[in-house]
Backbone as JSON, one array per atom type, in Angstrom:
{
  "sequence": "MLKIDGHDNAIMGPAMVWSDSGQHEVLVYDAEQIRENLMKDGMSFEEAREYIEFNIEGAYMGKHTPVLVWSQDMWWDEE",
  "N": [[-125.63, 120.58, -119.88], [-122.72, 119.25, -118.59], [-122.55, 116.76, -116.1], [-120.7, 115.24, -112.43], [-121.86, 112.34, -111.33], [-122.72, 112.18, -108.36], [-121.6, 113.84, -106.9], [-122.34, 116.39, -106.88], [-122.28, 118.39, -104.58], [-119.61, 118.88, -104.88], [-119.96, 121.4, -106.54], [-119.16, 124.18, -107.95], [-120.14, 126.09, -109.35], [-121.2, 127.18, -112.83], [-119.12, 127.73, -115.78], [-117.54, 129.75, -118.34], [-116.38, 128.44, -121.23], [-114.4, 128.32, -124.46], [-114.44, 126.76, -127.7], [-113.97, 124.96, -130.52], [-115.91, 124.91, -131.85], [-117.42, 126.98, -130.6], [-118.6, 129.26, -127.57], [-119.54, 127.99, -124.85], [-121.33, 126.72, -121.69], [-119.63, 124.93, -119.07], [-119.99, 122.91, -115.97], [-117.89, 123.61, -112.62], [-115.85, 122.03, -110.97], [-114.47, 121.41, -107.04], [-112.12, 119.79, -106.84], [-110.98, 118.33, -104.48], [-113.01, 118.5, -103.22], [-113.99, 116.51, -103.65], [-112.24, 114.32, -103.67], [-112.76, 114.16, -100.94], [-115.41, 113.62, -100.48], [-114.87, 110.68, -102.28], [-113.41, 109.19, -99.98], [-114.62, 109.54, -97.9], [-116.1, 107.58, -98.77], [-114.44, 105.42, -98.81], [-112.22, 104.77, -99.48], [-108.84, 105.54, -100.09], [-106.19, 108.46, -99.59], [-104.82, 107.99, -101.61], [-106.02, 106.35, -102.96], [-108.31, 108.08, -103.48], [-107.15, 110.13, -104.49], [-105.71, 108.96, -107.42], [-107.87, 107.93, -108.71], [-109.63, 109.8, -109.49], [-107.64, 110.92, -111.24], [-107.42, 109.5, -113.05], [-110.06, 108.4, -114.23], [-112.19, 111.39, -113.91], [-110.68, 113.31, -114.48], [-108.87, 112.31, -116.67], [-111.1, 111.8, -118.37], [-112.75, 112.65, -121.24], [-115.59, 114.18, -122.42], [-117.02, 116.0, -124.67], [-117.23, 118.48, -125.58], [-118.67, 119.94, -123.16], [-117.39, 119.08, -120.79], [-117.11, 118.36, -117.38], [-114.78, 121.1, -115.35], [-111.68, 120.78, -113.38], [-111.1, 121.98, -110.11], [-107.76, 121.7, -108.51], [-107.64, 124.23, -105.64], [-106.36, 123.66, -103.47], [-104.29, 121.96, -103.49], [-100.87, 121.1, -104.2], [-99.21, 120.48, -107.36], [-96.68, 120.53, -108.14], [-92.99, 120.63, -106.66], [-91.9, 122.93, -104.46], [-89.26, 124.4, -104.4]],
  "CA": [[-124.25, 120.77, -118.8], [-122.05, 117.5, -118.15], [-122.07, 116.48, -114.44], [-120.02, 114.45, -112.49], [-122.55, 111.48, -110.85], [-122.25, 111.57, -106.83], [-120.58, 115.45, -106.24], [-123.28, 118.06, -106.24], [-121.63, 119.18, -103.14], [-118.5, 119.43, -104.87], [-119.88, 121.53, -107.69], [-118.67, 125.77, -107.43], [-120.45, 127.15, -109.95], [-120.66, 127.58, -113.63], [-118.04, 128.57, -116.27], [-117.82, 130.11, -120.11], [-115.05, 127.73, -121.97], [-114.41, 128.55, -126.11], [-113.79, 125.55, -128.0], [-113.67, 125.39, -132.52], [-118.1, 126.03, -132.12], [-117.77, 128.69, -130.2], [-118.39, 129.69, -126.24], [-120.68, 127.16, -123.92], [-120.68, 126.66, -120.45], [-119.71, 124.23, -118.25], [-119.61, 122.92, -114.58], [-116.35, 123.46, -112.29], [-116.34, 121.32, -109.46], [-113.81, 121.27, -106.22], [-111.32, 117.91, -106.72], [-110.64, 118.4, -103.46], [-114.0, 118.18, -101.97], [-114.72, 115.36, -104.87], [-111.21, 113.84, -103.07], [-113.24, 113.89, -99.65], [-115.98, 112.46, -101.08], [-114.34, 109.38, -102.18], [-112.63, 109.43, -99.22], [-115.86, 108.65, -96.65], [-116.51, 105.73, -98.98], [-113.64, 103.75, -97.87], [-110.92, 105.3, -100.49], [-107.39, 105.74, -99.04], [-105.78, 109.4, -100.05], [-103.41, 107.93, -102.65], [-106.88, 106.37, -104.28], [-109.19, 109.04, -104.44], [-106.55, 110.34, -105.95], [-105.5, 108.53, -109.22], [-109.17, 107.53, -108.89], [-109.58, 111.7, -110.25], [-107.1, 111.33, -112.46], [-108.15, 108.22, -114.41], [-111.38, 108.32, -114.37], [-112.71, 111.97, -113.87], [-109.88, 114.18, -115.2], [-108.43, 111.86, -118.29], [-112.31, 110.94, -119.33], [-113.13, 113.81, -122.33], [-116.69, 114.22, -122.72], [-116.94, 116.65, -125.3], [-117.2, 120.29, -125.3], [-119.44, 120.16, -122.48], [-116.88, 118.06, -120.04], [-116.68, 119.77, -116.7], [-113.44, 121.25, -115.41], [-112.1, 120.49, -112.31], [-110.09, 123.07, -109.69], [-107.47, 122.17, -106.73], [-106.81, 125.21, -105.69], [-105.35, 123.59, -101.89], [-103.39, 120.92, -103.8], [-99.39, 121.11, -105.12], [-98.65, 119.0, -107.92], [-94.92, 120.3, -107.84], [-92.18, 120.5, -105.41], [-90.98, 123.84, -103.58], [-87.94, 124.52, -104.16]],
  "C": [[-124.25, 119.46, -118.58], [-122.34, 117.51, -115.9], [-121.38, 115.18, -113.75], [-120.88, 113.69, -110.71], [-121.67, 111.82, -109.12], [-121.93, 112.58, -106.11], [-121.63, 116.18, -106.49], [-122.56, 119.0, -105.45], [-120.88, 119.95, -103.02], [-118.05, 120.9, -106.14], [-120.09, 123.63, -106.9], [-118.89, 126.34, -108.14], [-120.62, 126.83, -111.31], [-119.33, 128.41, -114.46], [-117.94, 128.55, -118.06], [-116.43, 129.61, -120.35], [-115.62, 128.01, -122.95], [-113.85, 126.93, -126.17], [-114.62, 126.21, -129.26], [-115.12, 125.51, -132.7], [-118.35, 126.81, -131.63], [-117.56, 128.22, -128.33], [-119.72, 128.97, -125.8], [-120.25, 127.52, -122.45], [-120.85, 125.08, -120.07], [-119.57, 123.69, -117.19], [-117.97, 122.81, -113.87], [-117.04, 123.01, -110.83], [-114.73, 121.21, -108.38], [-113.23, 120.09, -106.43], [-110.96, 117.83, -105.04], [-111.98, 118.6, -102.26], [-114.47, 117.02, -102.15], [-113.37, 114.31, -103.7], [-112.03, 113.13, -101.87], [-114.21, 113.19, -99.69], [-114.96, 111.04, -101.24], [-113.72, 108.73, -101.13], [-113.61, 108.98, -98.18], [-116.39, 107.01, -97.86], [-115.8, 104.61, -99.11], [-112.24, 103.73, -98.81], [-109.94, 105.86, -99.66], [-107.33, 107.34, -100.01], [-105.25, 109.18, -101.55], [-104.85, 107.24, -103.69], [-107.84, 107.17, -104.63], [-108.28, 109.44, -105.28], [-105.94, 110.09, -107.64], [-106.69, 107.78, -109.31], [-110.19, 109.01, -110.8], [-109.25, 111.61, -111.23], [-106.99, 110.74, -113.45], [-108.99, 107.83, -114.7], [-111.72, 110.0, -114.62], [-111.38, 113.28, -114.79], [-108.85, 113.44, -116.18], [-109.93, 110.82, -119.2], [-112.25, 112.1, -119.4], [-114.14, 113.24, -122.22], [-117.61, 114.84, -123.32], [-116.82, 117.57, -124.82], [-117.93, 120.41, -123.56], [-118.3, 119.43, -121.3], [-116.52, 119.28, -118.69], [-115.35, 119.77, -116.22], [-113.32, 121.05, -113.64], [-111.0, 121.71, -111.84], [-109.81, 122.61, -108.09], [-106.72, 123.41, -106.34], [-106.11, 124.69, -103.78], [-103.95, 122.76, -102.4], [-102.18, 121.53, -105.39], [-99.08, 119.95, -106.06], [-96.86, 118.98, -108.29], [-94.48, 120.63, -106.39], [-91.33, 122.15, -104.77], [-89.48, 123.83, -103.87], [-87.09, 126.32, -104.04]]
}
């Protein structure tokens, strides 16, 4: 399984996912904890979110690419 360097405290656990080559395990991360880690390192809220979007969520590393969960974050406006 692939890990996101420096964010072990954000690991929620493993998950089983399917690809064209069958089923395999990936690590699942709490994206909000990663954002908190980045903010502790000096990034603003917006900088941390942008970093995650472009450098983690936007990085496909093959079938073992980790999954991020945004359990508290809303991407849409409530209507």
